[in-house]
BAVOKE-202689 format. One record per residue: residue in three letters; chain; x, y, z of N, C-alpha, C, O, CB in turn. Coordinates in steps of 0.1 Angstrom, whole numbers, plus 5000, padded with zeros to 4 digits. Glycine has a CB too. Layout:
BEGIN
res=ala; chain=A; neast=X; nnorth=Y; nup=Z; caeast=X; canorth=Y; caup=Z; ceast=X; cnorth=Y; cup=Z; oeast=X; onorth=Y; oup=Z; cbeast=X; cbnorth=Y; cbup=Z
...
end
This chain:
BEGIN
res=met; chain=A; neast=8202; nnorth=8696; nup=5040; caeast=8215; canorth=8692; caup=5036; ceast=8213; cnorth=8684; cup=5022; oeast=8204; onorth=8677; oup=5019; cbeast=8220; cbnorth=8682; cbup=5048
res=ser; chain=A; neast=8221; nnorth=8687; nup=5014; caeast=8217; canorth=8682; caup=4999; ceast=8221; cnorth=8667; cup=4997; oeast=8233; onorth=8663; oup=5000; cbeast=8226; cbnorth=8692; cbup=4986
res=arg; chain=A; neast=8212; nnorth=8659; nup=4993; caeast=8209; canorth=8644; caup=4994; ceast=8213; cnorth=8641; cup=4978; oeast=8206; onorth=8632; oup=4972; cbeast=8191; cbnorth=8639; cbup=4998
res=gln; chain=A; neast=8223; nnorth=8647; nup=4970; caeast=8226; canorth=8642; caup=4956; ceast=8238; cnorth=8632; cup=4957; oeast=8248; onorth=8634; oup=4963; cbeast=8231; cbnorth=8653; cbup=4947
res=pro; chain=A; neast=8234; nnorth=8618; nup=4950; caeast=8242; canorth=8612; caup=4947; ceast=8253; cnorth=8615; cup=4937; oeast=8250; onorth=8624; oup=4929; cbeast=8237; cbnorth=8604; cbup=4947
res=pro; chain=A; neast=8267; nnorth=8608; nup=4935; caeast=8277; canorth=8612; caup=4930; ceast=8276; cnorth=8608; cup=4914; oeast=8266; onorth=8601; oup=4913; cbeast=8289; cbnorth=8607; cbup=4937
res=thr; chain=A; neast=8280; nnorth=8610; nup=4907; caeast=8279; canorth=8608; caup=4894; ceast=8286; cnorth=8594; cup=4892; oeast=8296; onorth=8590; oup=4897; cbeast=8285; cbnorth=8620; cbup=4886
res=glu; chain=A; neast=8277; nnorth=8587; nup=4882; caeast=8284; canorth=8574; caup=4876; ceast=8303; cnorth=8572; cup=4875; oeast=8310; onorth=8563; oup=4877; cbeast=8277; cbnorth=8572; cbup=4860
res=arg; chain=A; neast=8306; nnorth=8583; nup=4871; caeast=8319; canorth=8582; caup=4869; ceast=8330; cnorth=8583; cup=4879; oeast=8342; onorth=8580; oup=4877; cbeast=8321; cbnorth=8591; cbup=4861
res=asp; chain=A; neast=8324; nnorth=8587; nup=4893; caeast=8333; canorth=8593; caup=4903; ceast=8329; cnorth=8587; cup=4913; oeast=8333; onorth=8593; oup=4923; cbeast=8334; cbnorth=8608; cbup=4905
res=ala; chain=A; neast=8319; nnorth=8574; nup=4916; caeast=8315; canorth=8571; caup=4928; ceast=8327; cnorth=8556; cup=4929; oeast=8331; onorth=8548; oup=4920; cbeast=8295; cbnorth=8568; cbup=4929
res=lys; chain=A; neast=8330; nnorth=8557; nup=4941; caeast=8341; canorth=8545; caup=4948; ceast=8334; cnorth=8541; cup=4961; oeast=8324; onorth=8547; oup=4966; cbeast=8359; cbnorth=8552; cbup=4954
res=cys; chain=A; neast=8340; nnorth=8531; nup=4964; caeast=8337; canorth=8518; caup=4971; ceast=8345; cnorth=8527; cup=4984; oeast=8357; onorth=8532; oup=4983; cbeast=8345; cbnorth=8499; cbup=4964
res=ala; chain=A; neast=8336; nnorth=8529; nup=4997; caeast=8344; canorth=8534; caup=5007; ceast=8355; cnorth=8523; cup=5014; oeast=8365; onorth=8528; oup=5020; cbeast=8334; cbnorth=8540; cbup=5017
res=leu; chain=A; neast=8353; nnorth=8512; nup=5014; caeast=8363; canorth=8504; caup=5019; ceast=8375; cnorth=8497; cup=5010; oeast=8384; onorth=8492; oup=5017; cbeast=8356; cbnorth=8496; cbup=5026
res=cys; chain=A; neast=8376; nnorth=8495; nup=4996; caeast=8385; canorth=8494; caup=4986; ceast=8389; cnorth=8506; cup=4977; oeast=8399; onorth=8506; oup=4970; cbeast=8380; cbnorth=8484; cbup=4980
res=gly; chain=A; neast=8380; nnorth=8515; nup=4977; caeast=8381; canorth=8527; caup=4966; ceast=8381; cnorth=8523; cup=4951; oeast=8385; onorth=8531; oup=4943; cbeast=8396; cbnorth=8535; cbup=4968
res=gly; chain=A; neast=8376; nnorth=8510; nup=4946; caeast=8373; canorth=8509; caup=4938; ceast=8358; cnorth=8512; cup=4931; oeast=8347; onorth=8512; oup=4937; cbeast=8377; cbnorth=8501; cbup=4938
res=glu; chain=A; neast=8360; nnorth=8515; nup=4919; caeast=8349; canorth=8522; caup=4912; ceast=8334; cnorth=8512; cup=4914; oeast=8333; onorth=8500; oup=4912; cbeast=8353; cbnorth=8524; cbup=4894
res=leu; chain=A; neast=8323; nnorth=8521; nup=4918; caeast=8311; canorth=8513; caup=4917; ceast=8303; cnorth=8509; cup=4906; oeast=8303; onorth=8517; oup=4897; cbeast=8303; cbnorth=8518; cbup=4924
res=pro; chain=A; neast=8297; nnorth=8502; nup=4905; caeast=8290; canorth=8503; caup=4894; ceast=8279; cnorth=8511; cup=4892; oeast=8274; onorth=8517; oup=4902; cbeast=8286; cbnorth=8492; cbup=4891
res=pro; chain=A; neast=8273; nnorth=8513; nup=4880; caeast=8265; canorth=8525; caup=4880; ceast=8252; cnorth=8523; cup=4884; oeast=8247; onorth=8511; oup=4883; cbeast=8265; cbnorth=8531; cbup=4867
res=pro; chain=A; neast=8244; nnorth=8536; nup=4890; caeast=8231; canorth=8534; caup=4898; ceast=8224; cnorth=8531; cup=4887; oeast=8228; onorth=8530; oup=4876; cbeast=8224; cbnorth=8546; cbup=4907
res=pro; chain=A; neast=8211; nnorth=8528; nup=4892; caeast=8203; canorth=8527; caup=4904; ceast=8213; cnorth=8517; cup=4915; oeast=8218; onorth=8506; oup=4911; cbeast=8188; cbnorth=8520; cbup=4900
res=tyr; chain=A; neast=8214; nnorth=8521; nup=4924; caeast=8217; canorth=8511; caup=4940; ceast=8206; cnorth=8506; cup=4941; oeast=8195; onorth=8512; oup=4939; cbeast=8221; cbnorth=8519; cbup=4955
res=phe; chain=A; neast=8206; nnorth=8493; nup=4945; caeast=8194; canorth=8484; caup=4956; ceast=8203; cnorth=8480; cup=4969; oeast=8215; onorth=8480; oup=4970; cbeast=8188; cbnorth=8467; cbup=4946
res=arg; chain=A; neast=8195; nnorth=8477; nup=4980; caeast=8201; canorth=8477; caup=4989; ceast=8206; cnorth=8461; cup=4987; oeast=8212; onorth=8457; oup=4997; cbeast=8193; cbnorth=8481; cbup=5002
res=arg; chain=A; neast=8206; nnorth=8452; nup=4977; caeast=8211; canorth=8438; caup=4976; ceast=8227; cnorth=8441; cup=4967; oeast=8236; onorth=8433; oup=4966; cbeast=8198; cbnorth=8426; cbup=4965
res=asp; chain=A; neast=8228; nnorth=8451; nup=4962; caeast=8237; canorth=8458; caup=4958; ceast=8251; cnorth=8455; cup=4960; oeast=8252; onorth=8453; oup=4972; cbeast=8235; cbnorth=8468; cbup=4962
res=ser; chain=A; neast=8265; nnorth=8454; nup=4953; caeast=8274; canorth=8450; caup=4962; ceast=8288; cnorth=8456; cup=4952; oeast=8287; onorth=8455; oup=4940; cbeast=8273; cbnorth=8430; cbup=4966
res=cys; chain=A; neast=8300; nnorth=8462; nup=4958; caeast=8311; canorth=8464; caup=4951; ceast=8317; cnorth=8451; cup=4946; oeast=8312; onorth=8440; oup=4948; cbeast=8319; cbnorth=8471; cbup=4959
res=arg; chain=A; neast=8329; nnorth=8452; nup=4939; caeast=8333; canorth=8439; caup=4938; ceast=8346; cnorth=8434; cup=4944; oeast=8354; onorth=8426; oup=4939; cbeast=8334; cbnorth=8438; cbup=4926
res=cys; chain=A; neast=8345; nnorth=8441; nup=4957; caeast=8356; canorth=8435; caup=4965; ceast=8344; cnorth=8427; cup=4974; oeast=8347; onorth=8417; oup=4981; cbeast=8368; cbnorth=8447; cbup=4973
res=gly; chain=A; neast=8328; nnorth=8432; nup=4974; caeast=8321; canorth=8422; caup=4982; ceast=8316; cnorth=8430; cup=4989; oeast=8306; onorth=8425; oup=4993; cbeast=8327; cbnorth=8410; cbup=4989
res=ala; chain=A; neast=8318; nnorth=8445; nup=4995; caeast=8312; canorth=8453; caup=5003; ceast=8298; cnorth=8455; cup=5001; oeast=8296; onorth=8457; oup=4989; cbeast=8319; cbnorth=8463; cbup=5003
res=asp; chain=A; neast=8289; nnorth=8456; nup=5008; caeast=8275; canorth=8462; caup=5006; ceast=8274; cnorth=8476; cup=5003; oeast=8278; onorth=8484; oup=5012; cbeast=8268; cbnorth=8459; cbup=5017
res=ile; chain=A; neast=8270; nnorth=8480; nup=4991; caeast=8267; canorth=8498; caup=4985; ceast=8257; cnorth=8503; cup=4999; oeast=8261; onorth=8508; oup=5009; cbeast=8254; cbnorth=8500; cbup=4965
res=his; chain=A; neast=8245; nnorth=8499; nup=4996; caeast=8238; canorth=8500; caup=5011; ceast=8242; cnorth=8500; cup=5023; oeast=8236; onorth=8493; oup=5031; cbeast=8230; cbnorth=8492; cbup=5014
res=ala; chain=A; neast=8253; nnorth=8506; nup=5027; caeast=8257; canorth=8505; caup=5043; ceast=8261; cnorth=8517; cup=5046; oeast=8266; onorth=8525; oup=5037; cbeast=8268; cbnorth=8494; cbup=5047
res=cys; chain=A; neast=8260; nnorth=8520; nup=5060; caeast=8266; canorth=8533; caup=5065; ceast=8278; cnorth=8540; cup=5060; oeast=8278; onorth=8552; oup=5055; cbeast=8270; cbnorth=8531; cbup=5077
res=val; chain=A; neast=8290; nnorth=8529; nup=5062; caeast=8298; canorth=8531; caup=5056; ceast=8303; cnorth=8540; cup=5040; oeast=8313; onorth=8545; oup=5037; cbeast=8298; cbnorth=8522; cbup=5059
res=gln; chain=A; neast=8291; nnorth=8537; nup=5035; caeast=8291; canorth=8541; caup=5022; ceast=8283; cnorth=8554; cup=5021; oeast=8283; onorth=8560; oup=5010; cbeast=8286; cbnorth=8530; cbup=5013
res=cys; chain=A; neast=8276; nnorth=8559; nup=5032; caeast=8266; canorth=8570; caup=5031; ceast=8275; cnorth=8581; cup=5033; oeast=8286; onorth=8581; oup=5040; cbeast=8254; cbnorth=8570; cbup=5043
res=ser; chain=A; neast=8269; nnorth=8593; nup=5027; caeast=8273; canorth=8605; caup=5030; ceast=8273; cnorth=8610; cup=5044; oeast=8281; onorth=8617; oup=5049; cbeast=8267; cbnorth=8612; cbup=5022
res=leu; chain=A; neast=8260; nnorth=8605; nup=5050; caeast=8256; canorth=8610; caup=5064; ceast=8263; cnorth=8602; cup=5074; oeast=8263; onorth=8604; oup=5086; cbeast=8239; cbnorth=8608; cbup=5068
res=tyr; chain=A; neast=8269; nnorth=8594; nup=5071; caeast=8281; canorth=8587; caup=5081; ceast=8293; cnorth=8596; cup=5089; oeast=8302; onorth=8601; oup=5083; cbeast=8289; cbnorth=8576; cbup=5072
res=ala; chain=A; neast=8290; nnorth=8596; nup=5100; caeast=8297; canorth=8603; caup=5106; ceast=8304; cnorth=8599; cup=5119; oeast=8300; onorth=8603; oup=5130; cbeast=8289; cbnorth=8612; cbup=5108
res=pro; chain=A; neast=8315; nnorth=8590; nup=5120; caeast=8318; canorth=8585; caup=5133; ceast=8320; cnorth=8590; cup=5145; oeast=8330; onorth=8596; oup=5144; cbeast=8325; cbnorth=8581; cbup=5132
res=gly; chain=A; neast=8317; nnorth=8590; nup=5154; caeast=8317; canorth=8601; caup=5166; ceast=8306; cnorth=8606; cup=5170; oeast=8304; onorth=8607; oup=5182; cbeast=8323; cbnorth=8613; cbup=5163
res=ser; chain=A; neast=8293; nnorth=8610; nup=5157; caeast=8280; canorth=8614; caup=5160; ceast=8271; cnorth=8604; cup=5165; oeast=8272; onorth=8592; oup=5167; cbeast=8275; cbnorth=8620; cbup=5148
res=tyr; chain=A; neast=8261; nnorth=8613; nup=5168; caeast=8250; canorth=8601; caup=5176; ceast=8247; cnorth=8590; cup=5166; oeast=8247; onorth=8594; oup=5154; cbeast=8234; cbnorth=8607; cbup=5181
res=asn; chain=A; neast=8245; nnorth=8576; nup=5169; caeast=8245; canorth=8568; caup=5162; ceast=8253; cnorth=8566; cup=5145; oeast=8251; onorth=8562; oup=5134; cbeast=8232; cbnorth=8568; cbup=5164
res=asp; chain=A; neast=8263; nnorth=8573; nup=5152; caeast=8276; canorth=8574; caup=5138; ceast=8271; cnorth=8583; cup=5127; oeast=8277; onorth=8582; oup=5116; cbeast=8281; cbnorth=8557; cbup=5131
res=cys; chain=A; neast=8261; nnorth=8589; nup=5128; caeast=8253; canorth=8596; caup=5115; ceast=8248; cnorth=8611; cup=5120; oeast=8245; onorth=8616; oup=5131; cbeast=8237; cbnorth=8585; cbup=5112
res=arg; chain=A; neast=8250; nnorth=8618; nup=5107; caeast=8247; canorth=8631; caup=5108; ceast=8229; cnorth=8632; cup=5113; oeast=8222; onorth=8639; oup=5121; cbeast=8251; cbnorth=8639; cbup=5091
res=glu; chain=A; neast=8227; nnorth=8624; nup=5106; caeast=8208; canorth=8623; caup=5108; ceast=8206; cnorth=8621; cup=5119; oeast=8214; onorth=8613; oup=5123; cbeast=8198; cbnorth=8610; cbup=5101
res=ser; chain=A; neast=8199; nnorth=8626; nup=5129; caeast=8197; canorth=8625; caup=5143; ceast=8183; cnorth=8617; cup=5141; oeast=8180; onorth=8610; oup=5151; cbeast=8196; cbnorth=8640; cbup=5152
res=glu; chain=A; neast=8173; nnorth=8616; nup=5131; caeast=8162; canorth=8608; caup=5134; ceast=8165; cnorth=8593; cup=5125; oeast=8155; onorth=8588; oup=5121; cbeast=8148; cbnorth=8616; cbup=5129
res=thr; chain=A; neast=8177; nnorth=8586; nup=5122; caeast=8181; canorth=8575; caup=5120; ceast=8181; cnorth=8561; cup=5129; oeast=8188; onorth=8563; oup=5139; cbeast=8191; cbnorth=8579; cbup=5117
res=glu; chain=A; neast=8177; nnorth=8553; nup=5130; caeast=8177; canorth=8540; caup=5138; ceast=8193; cnorth=8535; cup=5139; oeast=8201; onorth=8536; oup=5130; cbeast=8167; cbnorth=8527; cbup=5130
res=arg; chain=A; neast=8194; nnorth=8532; nup=5150; caeast=8208; canorth=8529; caup=5150; ceast=8210; cnorth=8513; cup=5143; oeast=8203; onorth=8503; oup=5144; cbeast=8213; cbnorth=8531; cbup=5166
res=val; chain=A; neast=8220; nnorth=8514; nup=5138; caeast=8225; canorth=8501; caup=5126; ceast=8238; cnorth=8498; cup=5137; oeast=8246; onorth=8506; oup=5141; cbeast=8232; cbnorth=8508; cbup=5106
res=ala; chain=A; neast=8239; nnorth=8483; nup=5141; caeast=8249; canorth=8479; caup=5148; ceast=8262; cnorth=8480; cup=5141; oeast=8271; onorth=8486; oup=5146; cbeast=8246; cbnorth=8467; cbup=5151
res=asp; chain=A; neast=8263; nnorth=8473; nup=5129; caeast=8275; canorth=8469; caup=5121; ceast=8272; cnorth=8477; cup=5110; oeast=8264; onorth=8474; oup=5101; cbeast=8275; cbnorth=8454; cbup=5117
res=lys; chain=A; neast=8280; nnorth=8489; nup=5108; caeast=8281; canorth=8500; caup=5097; ceast=8285; cnorth=8494; cup=5081; oeast=8283; onorth=8501; oup=5072; cbeast=8293; cbnorth=8510; cbup=5103
res=glu; chain=A; neast=8291; nnorth=8483; nup=5080; caeast=8295; canorth=8479; caup=5069; ceast=8286; cnorth=8468; cup=5064; oeast=8289; onorth=8462; oup=5054; cbeast=8309; cbnorth=8475; cbup=5070
res=arg; chain=A; neast=8275; nnorth=8465; nup=5069; caeast=8267; canorth=8457; caup=5064; ceast=8256; cnorth=8462; cup=5058; oeast=8251; onorth=8470; oup=5065; cbeast=8263; cbnorth=8451; cbup=5071
res=gly; chain=A; neast=8250; nnorth=8460; nup=5048; caeast=8239; canorth=8466; caup=5041; ceast=8231; cnorth=8466; cup=5052; oeast=8233; onorth=8460; oup=5062; cbeast=8233; cbnorth=8460; cbup=5028
res=asn; chain=A; neast=8216; nnorth=8476; nup=5049; caeast=8208; canorth=8477; caup=5057; ceast=8197; cnorth=8487; cup=5052; oeast=8199; onorth=8493; oup=5041; cbeast=8213; cbnorth=8479; cbup=5068
res=ala; chain=A; neast=8185; nnorth=8489; nup=5060; caeast=8169; canorth=8494; caup=5051; ceast=8172; cnorth=8507; cup=5058; oeast=8167; onorth=8508; oup=5069; cbeast=8149; cbnorth=8485; cbup=5055
res=cys; chain=A; neast=8180; nnorth=8518; nup=5056; caeast=8182; canorth=8532; caup=5061; ceast=8173; cnorth=8538; cup=5053; oeast=8173; onorth=8533; oup=5042; cbeast=8198; cbnorth=8538; cbup=5059
res=glu; chain=A; neast=8164; nnorth=8547; nup=5055; caeast=8156; canorth=8552; caup=5043; ceast=8163; cnorth=8565; cup=5040; oeast=8159; onorth=8570; oup=5029; cbeast=8140; cbnorth=8554; cbup=5047
res=trp; chain=A; neast=8176; nnorth=8574; nup=5049; caeast=8181; canorth=8583; caup=5047; ceast=8196; cnorth=8580; cup=5037; oeast=8205; onorth=8588; oup=5036; cbeast=8182; cbnorth=8589; cbup=5060
res=phe; chain=A; neast=8196; nnorth=8571; nup=5033; caeast=8211; canorth=8568; caup=5025; ceast=8212; cnorth=8572; cup=5016; oeast=8204; onorth=8572; oup=5006; cbeast=8215; cbnorth=8557; cbup=5022
res=cys; chain=A; neast=8222; nnorth=8578; nup=5017; caeast=8227; canorth=8585; caup=5004; ceast=8240; cnorth=8583; cup=5000; oeast=8249; onorth=8586; oup=5008; cbeast=8225; cbnorth=8600; cbup=5004
res=leu; chain=A; neast=8242; nnorth=8576; nup=4988; caeast=8258; canorth=8574; caup=4985; ceast=8268; cnorth=8585; cup=4986; oeast=8265; onorth=8596; oup=4981; cbeast=8261; cbnorth=8570; cbup=4971
res=ser; chain=A; neast=8279; nnorth=8583; nup=4992; caeast=8289; canorth=8591; caup=4992; ceast=8298; cnorth=8590; cup=4981; oeast=8300; onorth=8599; oup=4973; cbeast=8296; cbnorth=8589; cbup=5003
res=gly; chain=A; neast=8302; nnorth=8579; nup=4980; caeast=8312; canorth=8574; caup=4968; ceast=8326; cnorth=8582; cup=4964; oeast=8332; onorth=8583; oup=4954; cbeast=8304; cbnorth=8575; cbup=4955
res=ser; chain=A; neast=8328; nnorth=8587; nup=4980; caeast=8342; canorth=8594; caup=4976; ceast=8353; cnorth=8586; cup=4979; oeast=8364; onorth=8591; oup=4978; cbeast=8345; cbnorth=8607; cbup=4983
res=gly; chain=A; neast=8352; nnorth=8572; nup=4983; caeast=8363; canorth=8564; caup=4988; ceast=8370; cnorth=8566; cup=4998; oeast=8369; onorth=8578; oup=5002; cbeast=8371; cbnorth=8561; cbup=4981
res=pro; chain=A; neast=8378; nnorth=8557; nup=5003; caeast=8384; canorth=8557; caup=5018; ceast=8388; cnorth=8567; cup=5026; oeast=8385; onorth=8569; oup=5038; cbeast=8393; cbnorth=8551; cbup=5019
res=asp; chain=A; neast=8399; nnorth=8578; nup=5016; caeast=8405; canorth=8584; caup=5019; ceast=8397; cnorth=8595; cup=5025; oeast=8399; onorth=8599; oup=5037; cbeast=8412; cbnorth=8584; cbup=5011
res=ala; chain=A; neast=8387; nnorth=8601; nup=5017; caeast=8377; canorth=8610; caup=5020; ceast=8369; cnorth=8609; cup=5035; oeast=8367; onorth=8618; oup=5043; cbeast=8367; cbnorth=8607; cbup=5009
res=lys; chain=A; neast=8366; nnorth=8593; nup=5036; caeast=8358; canorth=8590; caup=5049; ceast=8368; cnorth=8596; cup=5060; oeast=8364; onorth=8602; oup=5070; cbeast=8355; cbnorth=8574; cbup=5050
res=lys; chain=A; neast=8381; nnorth=8593; nup=5058; caeast=8391; canorth=8595; caup=5071; ceast=8389; cnorth=8610; cup=5073; oeast=8386; onorth=8615; oup=5083; cbeast=8409; cbnorth=8590; cbup=5069
res=lys; chain=A; neast=8391; nnorth=8616; nup=5063; caeast=8389; canorth=8631; caup=5062; ceast=8376; cnorth=8636; cup=5070; oeast=8376; onorth=8642; oup=5081; cbeast=8388; cbnorth=8636; cbup=5047
res=asp; chain=A; neast=8366; nnorth=8632; nup=5065; caeast=8350; canorth=8635; caup=5072; ceast=8353; cnorth=8631; cup=5085; oeast=8352; onorth=8640; oup=5094; cbeast=8336; cbnorth=8627; cbup=5066
res=ala; chain=A; neast=8355; nnorth=8620; nup=5088; caeast=8358; canorth=8614; caup=5105; ceast=8363; cnorth=8625; cup=5110; oeast=8358; onorth=8631; oup=5120; cbeast=8368; cbnorth=8601; cbup=5107
res=ala; chain=A; neast=8375; nnorth=8629; nup=5105; caeast=8383; canorth=8635; caup=5114; ceast=8378; cnorth=8653; cup=5118; oeast=8378; onorth=8659; oup=5128; cbeast=8399; cbnorth=8634; cbup=5108
res=leu; chain=A; neast=8374; nnorth=8656; nup=5106; caeast=8362; canorth=8665; caup=5107; ceast=8354; cnorth=8670; cup=5119; oeast=8354; onorth=8679; oup=5127; cbeast=8353; cbnorth=8660; cbup=5102
res=ser; chain=A; neast=8346; nnorth=8658; nup=5113; caeast=8335; canorth=8658; caup=5125; ceast=8340; cnorth=8653; cup=5142; oeast=8334; onorth=8654; oup=5153; cbeast=8322; cbnorth=8647; cbup=5120
res=ala; chain=A; neast=8349; nnorth=8648; nup=5140; caeast=8355; canorth=8648; caup=5155; ceast=8357; cnorth=8663; cup=5160; oeast=8351; onorth=8668; oup=5170; cbeast=8372; cbnorth=8640; cbup=5156
res=leu; chain=A; neast=8364; nnorth=8670; nup=5152; caeast=8368; canorth=8682; caup=5155; ceast=8356; cnorth=8694; cup=5157; oeast=8355; onorth=8703; oup=5164; cbeast=8378; cbnorth=8685; cbup=5146
res=asp; chain=A; neast=8347; nnorth=8691; nup=5148; caeast=8334; canorth=8698; caup=5152; ceast=8328; cnorth=8693; cup=5165; oeast=8325; onorth=8702; oup=5173; cbeast=8324; cbnorth=8697; cbup=5141
res=lys; chain=A; neast=8326; nnorth=8682; nup=5167; caeast=8323; canorth=8678; caup=5180; ceast=8331; cnorth=8684; cup=5191; oeast=8325; onorth=8689; oup=5201; cbeast=8324; cbnorth=8664; cbup=5181
res=leu; chain=A; neast=8344; nnorth=8683; nup=5190; caeast=8354; canorth=8688; caup=5204; ceast=8349; cnorth=8705; cup=5206; oeast=8345; onorth=8710; oup=5217; cbeast=8374; cbnorth=8687; cbup=5198
res=phe; chain=A; neast=8350; nnorth=8711; nup=5195; caeast=8345; canorth=8724; caup=5194; ceast=8334; cnorth=8728; cup=5194; oeast=8334; onorth=8740; oup=5195; cbeast=8346; cbnorth=8728; cbup=5185
res=lys; chain=A; neast=8323; nnorth=8723; nup=5193; caeast=8307; canorth=8723; caup=5194; ceast=8304; cnorth=8731; cup=5184; oeast=8296; onorth=8740; oup=5187; cbeast=8300; cbnorth=8728; cbup=5207
res=lys; chain=A; neast=8310; nnorth=8732; nup=5169; caeast=8308; canorth=8741; caup=5160; ceast=8293; cnorth=8737; cup=5157; oeast=8287; onorth=8744; oup=5149; cbeast=8319; cbnorth=8741; cbup=5149
end
């Protein structure tokens, strides 16, 4: 799986849809809305309904998906809130049909 971050122009917050500050991103960084950037909901591997809500099976469980964490697998999605809903729906369909 490719772990390439979005370019600085198109990186959007998964919670508010606002533009994120330019990289590099550190665990303490946050969006203007106050959302942590290094959080499950901001990650390209975040998949609600999957094991630990993550596409990577080796990750440790994170209870609060919106809070910053120390996951080594983190890769910024940067796609904004609408794309997250689409990804969650597709993940649920894949799980339903065991694709």
